N, C-alpha and C positions, 0 to 999 in steps of 0.2 A: 704332350697331350695336354690340355684346359683342363682345370679341375674347380672341383669346389669342396668345400670341406664341413660336416658339423659334427663334434665332438659326441660320443656316446658312451654308455657306460655298457660294460659286458660280463658274461659271466666265465668268463675264460680271455687270457690276455692275448693268445697267438689268433684263434679263430676271430675274436674281435678287433684283433689289431686290422687282419687281412678284409675282415668285413669293411670296415670303415676306408681301408687304402683301395678297393676295388670299387667301394661304391663312388667314391669322390672322386674317380676316374672315368663315370659315366658305365660299369657294370654292375648294377644292386645285387649283393651277394648278403644274403643273410647272415648272423653268427652258428646258426647251426648249420646252414647249407654251404659255410664254409669247411664246419668239423667234419659234416657228412660225407661231401664230395671226394674228401680228401680220405675216405676210409681212416679216420683217426680212432676209432673206438678200440680198444684191447683192453687186456687183460696180461700180465706175465708177470711170474713169480720166478727171480734167479737165484737161489739158495749161494753160487757161486760168486755170483759179485756183489762184494759190499758196498754197503752205504752206512759210516758211523757205526762200521764192524756189524750190521746187521744185512740180510737178504735185500736185493732189487726186489721191488712190488712197485709195479705200473699199471694204471688205470687206462690209459692213452699211450699211442705211441710216442715213442720221443721226441722231443723238443725237434722245432722247424723240419718238422714231418708235413705240417699244413703249408710253411710256405714253400718247400720243395715240392710237394704235390699239387699246389693247385696251379702251378706254372705247368706242370704236365696235362693233368686233365682237363686244363680249357685252354690250352694252347698258349698262354701269354708270356713273353717275354719279361722277365724279372730281373734287375740287375743285384746281386750280392755281393759283397765284399767284407771280406775278414783283412784285420790290419796286423802287423808286426810294432809300429811305430803309431804311439797315442798321437803326435804331430800331425802325422800324416793322414789320421780317422778322422782328427778335430779340423783340420782345415777341408778334407772332403764334405763333412756334414755341414760346413757353416758353406761353403761353396753349393750343396747342391740346396739347401734352404735360401741360400739369397736368390735362388733359379726360381725361388716358389714352389720346390719339391716337397711333397710330402717324405719324410723317411722313416721306416719301421728300423728301431733296436731291439738288439737283444742285450739286456741287461742283468743286474744282479740287484733283487730287492735290497740288500743288507745296505749299499752304498745309496740309495737313495734318499737325501732327504728328507724330502717331503710324505712320506712314509711316517707314520706313529711309528715310536721306538719299540711299541711292543709288536708291531705287525712286522717288523723286517728281521729276514734270516737269510741264509747262503744258499738261497738260490739264485741259477744263475741264469734260468731260460726265463726272464719277467720278461716280455713285449711290451713296446709303448710305441707311439708316435711324436715324431718331434715336428711341430706344423709352423715354426718362425725362433725370430733370436733378436735380442733387442742387449748391448754390452755384450757382456758376458754371460746373461742368462736367455737359455733355452726355453721355448714355449713347450709345453708336452702334452701329447692326448693319451693320457694313462687310462687305460679300461676299468682299473678299479675304481679311478675317481670321478665325482657326478659332476663337477668342473675341472678345467685346464689348469696345470701347473707351473710352474717354473723351476729350473734346476739349473743352479750355475756349472760352467762347463769343466769346472775343477771337479767337482763331486760327479759328475756326470763322466766323465774320463773312468775314475774309478770303478764306477757299475760298470761302464764298458769292457775294462781291461781286469776283473775279478778273477780271481786265479780260482781252480779245481773242477771236481766234476760239470759239464756243462759248461767249461769257459766261454766267455763269449768272444773273447779276441777284435772287441769291436766291429762285430759283426751287425752290418747295415744292410737294408734293400728298399726299392721301390721299382712299383711295373714302368717298364720302358714302352711296352707296345699290347694293347688289350685286344684282340681279334673282333670281329661284328659279326652279328648273324649264329654264335654258338649253337650248338643243340644242347640244352641244357638236360632236357628228358634223357637224350641218351648217353649222356654224361653221370645221371642220377642213379639211373638203373645199373651201371656199370660197377660203381664204386660200391650201391648197397649188396650185393652180390658178391665182390671181393671180400668187404668186410665181413660180411655171412662165414665164407671159408675162412677167413681169418681167423675167426673166433672157433670153429669149429676143428682147428688143427688137430691131430693128432698128439702133436709134441705134447707131453706130460705136464709140461712149465708154462703154457699159454692158452690163452682162450680159454671156455668153459673149464676144460680139462687143467687146466691151471690151478683157477680157483677150487679146483676138487683137490689136486695135491697140495697146497695151503691149508685146506681144512683138515685134512688127514693130519697136517705134522700140527694143527692146532690141537685136534682131536686126541694127541700123543703128549703133551702138555702136564708135566707135573709141576705140583710144587713142590713136592720133598726136598729141601738143600739147595734148592733151582728157584728161588722165589724173584730173587732179584734178574735173574733172566727171562722169567715169566714176563713180569711187569715191564720189564724194558723192549722185550718183544712183542707185547701187546700194546705198546706205547707207539712203537715204531710204525707198525700197521697202519694205525689211527693217522699219524702225520705224515706217511704215503699217501692216504687215500682222502685225507681231508684237509691236508694244509698245503699239497704241492698241487699247482695248478686249481680245478675247478672240484677237486676232490673225486672220488670214483663213483659215489650217486649221482654226481652235478654232472659229469660226464654220459650217463644213460639218460639223465630227462634232457639233455642237449641232445642225445642222437633220439630220442623219442621225437621231439619237436622238429628235428630234420624228418625222420617219419611220415610226419604230421605233412608239414609241406610240400613234401613230394607229391601226394594225392592229386597235389594239379597238374601235374605232368604226365597225363594219361598211363602210369601205374595203374595195378590193381588195387583199386582201395579198399578194401576189405581186408586184404593181406598186409597192407602198410597200417591199417588198423588197429589190427589185433599184436601186430610186433612190434607198434607203438606202445600201447597198452602192458605189453610184457616187459620193455624195456624201463617202463616207469616201475610198475611192479618190483625189478630189478633193483633200479636207483631205493626204493625205500628198503628193502631189503639190506641193502649194503649199509645204509643210514641206521640202520638197528644194528647191525653186523657191528658197525663202528662204535655204536654206546654201550654194547655187552661187552667190548674190547679196554673200553673207558672203563666201564663201572668196577669191572674184574679187576684191573691193575692198580684202582684207587683203595678197593674194599677186596680183597683178595680169598675172606669168608664167602663172596660173593661167586667166587672163581667156577664156571661150568666149561671147560675146554668143549664138552660134547654139543651144548647150546649152542657157542659162538661157531663151533663147526657147521653144525646143521645149518644157522642162520647162512651163511657163507654157500653152503650148498644147492641151500632156496635158490640164492641169488642166479647161481650157475643154471637151474633146471630153467627156469625163466627165459634166460639167455639163450640156452642150447635150444628152448621150442622155439623163441622169435627168428633163432639166423637158420633154423630149416624152414619153416615159412618164406623166409627173404630168399632164399635160395632157389625157391621156384620162383619168382618174380619172370 
């Protein structure tokens, strides 16, 4: 396939890389569209799954969901490879780049030297595009940065083979075939209804019910002989919401933008408009929720578990109303 390329910044790395990758090969897909048609909006609170001894809290589907599902919903043939041997992984990457192929990589933020030190943390699901190579330096389109950056092969290898949760294992991907005449309107409607049903699941640890389960947990928090745990728990919530990917509120704004864009594909515009506005309200409520958590973790005299809990419930009510509207598209 022939390609063009233009570097762009995005709100979220995985949807941003997919947008650039497909647009470069002739299928113009915006970042909100990539996020929306893969039904990536989610909420999960799993107390039994621990991260740093704290429960898993997620505001979008698992990493690779967009890469995996974009192939399914659009019928794209996507080459996806994992590696055990770094030498083989580097040889393949160099070969693909020399063939003028744009290549998506999963990496760890912590080992990418072009990230400022205060922005590095052990997050193994950061996506970027490799667009060229000179000597031992790869030219990289990282959706976080305004301009192209470079990274030495040795450092990039560390980032590709970092260990821990969501270990990349050298994962790379690129499209091999993109079908023509995709019925995007049909794809969008199906994705919206699927995502709405997912968020309305009766499972108490996911979707809007998951938000309310976490809200109940917060409402029961007490400082008595437990101040350190309360601080750590609230800080953990904010870290999972605002530092992983685009943040909980950010994903709601991204989905709202997708619903606005979907109005151009023959669906009920009034329903899309109302649902979009509700997701913006949810995003704002989640941002306020995070601020309350931060304030309470820094100044425990201001700790109000009821206020924090009610703000999360408020966000869940906006999302429940939006999803009930979208189910009827």
